C-alpha positions in Angstrom: -19.3 -78.0 85.3 -16.7 -75.3 84.4 -17.6 -72.6 82.0 -15.0 -71.5 79.5 -14.8 -67.7 78.9 -15.4 -66.7 75.3 -12.9 -64.3 73.6 -10.6 -63.9 70.7 -7.5 -66.1 70.3 -4.1 -64.6 69.7 -4.2 -65.8 66.1 -7.5 -64.0 65.5 -6.1 -60.8 66.9 -2.9 -61.0 64.8 -4.9 -61.6 61.6 -7.2 -58.6 62.4 -4.2 -56.4 63.0 -2.6 -57.4 59.7 -5.8 -56.8 57.8 -6.2 -53.4 59.5 -2.6 -52.5 58.7 -2.9 -53.5 55.0 -6.2 -51.5 54.7 -4.6 -48.4 56.4 -1.6 -48.6 54.1 -3.8 -48.7 51.0 -5.8 -45.7 52.3 -2.5 -43.7 52.9 -1.2 -44.6 49.5 -4.4 -43.4 47.9 -4.3 -40.2 49.9 -0.7 -39.6 48.8 -1.5 -40.2 45.2 -4.4 -37.8 45.4 -2.2 -35.1 46.9 0.3 -35.6 44.0 -2.4 -35.4 41.4 -3.7 -32.2 43.1 -0.2 -30.6 43.0 0.2 -31.6 39.4 -3.2 -30.2 38.4 -2.3 -26.9 40.2 1.0 -26.7 38.3 -0.7 -27.3 34.9 -3.4 -24.7 35.8 -0.7 -22.1 36.7 1.2 -22.8 33.5 -2.1 -22.4 31.5 -2.9 -19.1 33.2 0.7 -17.8 32.5 0.3 -18.9 28.8 -3.2 -17.3 28.5 -1.8 -14.1 29.9 1.2 -14.1 27.5 -1.0 -14.9 24.5 -3.6 -12.2 25.5 -0.9 -9.5 25.6 0.9 -10.7 22.5 1.1 -8.0 19.9 -0.3 -5.4 22.3 2.1 -2.5 22.6 4.7 -4.0 20.3 4.3 -5.5 16.9 4.3 -9.3 16.7 6.9 -10.4 14.1 8.1 -13.8 12.8 10.9 -15.2 14.9 11.5 -16.6 18.3 12.0 -15.3 21.8 12.0 -16.6 25.4 11.8 -15.3 28.9 10.6 -16.0 32.4 7.2 -15.4 34.1 8.6 -15.8 37.6 11.3 -17.8 39.4 9.6 -21.1 38.5 7.9 -20.8 35.1 9.6 -19.8 31.9 8.4 -19.6 28.3 9.6 -20.0 24.7 7.7 -18.4 21.8 8.1 -19.2 18.0 6.1 -17.2 15.4 6.2 -18.5 11.8 4.4 -17.1 8.7 1.6 -19.3 7.4 0.2 -19.1 3.9 -3.4 -20.3 3.4 -5.2 -20.7 0.1 -7.6 -17.8 0.7 -4.6 -15.5 1.2 -3.1 -16.1 -2.2 -5.8 -14.0 -3.9 -5.9 -11.5 -1.0 -4.3 -8.2 -2.0 -4.5 -6.9 1.5 -1.6 -6.2 3.8 -2.5 -9.1 6.2 0.0 -11.7 7.3 -1.0 -14.8 9.3 1.4 -16.1 11.9 1.4 -19.5 13.6 2.4 -18.8 17.2 3.7 -21.6 19.3 4.1 -20.9 23.0 5.7 -23.4 25.3 5.7 -23.0 29.1 8.4 -24.8 31.1 8.7 -25.5 34.8 10.5 -27.9 37.2 8.5 -30.3 39.2 9.2 -33.2 41.5 8.6 -35.5 38.5 11.2 -33.6 36.5 11.0 -30.9 33.9 7.5 -30.4 32.6 6.1 -28.3 29.7 2.9 -27.4 28.0 2.6 -26.2 24.4 0.0 -23.8 23.1 -0.5 -23.1 19.3 -2.7 -20.4 17.8 -2.9 -18.2 14.7 -2.6 -14.5 14.8 -3.2 -12.0 12.0 -0.8 -9.1 11.8 -0.2 -6.3 9.4 2.4 -7.6 6.9 5.0 -6.0 4.7 3.7 -4.4 1.4 4.7 -6.6 -1.6 6.4 -4.7 -4.4 
């Protein structure tokens, strides 16, 4: 009686290699997507920190006035600011010298996915012009 040696057939080995290759490709795709998401989150965090810094210093050292201006934070991030007067109901009866401005700050940057931006809106109270 002749004993047959047990082992894997060529077809079984090919199927196993194909399954391994597909699984490995899916893992690599997931890792790549995770790295892209991490980069995007870092960009949004940097833009938010730049905006927070700009809004914190707004009106410090120089008077905040209605209008628009723009500039650059660094070689990658730029900003655009628009300040518009806002009239609220409680202000109509207020005889004080207070003016409310809606400040809209937009931060721009270039990314692999194209031009990105974040917009921040807040209200600021500033000393207004005396009414005659």
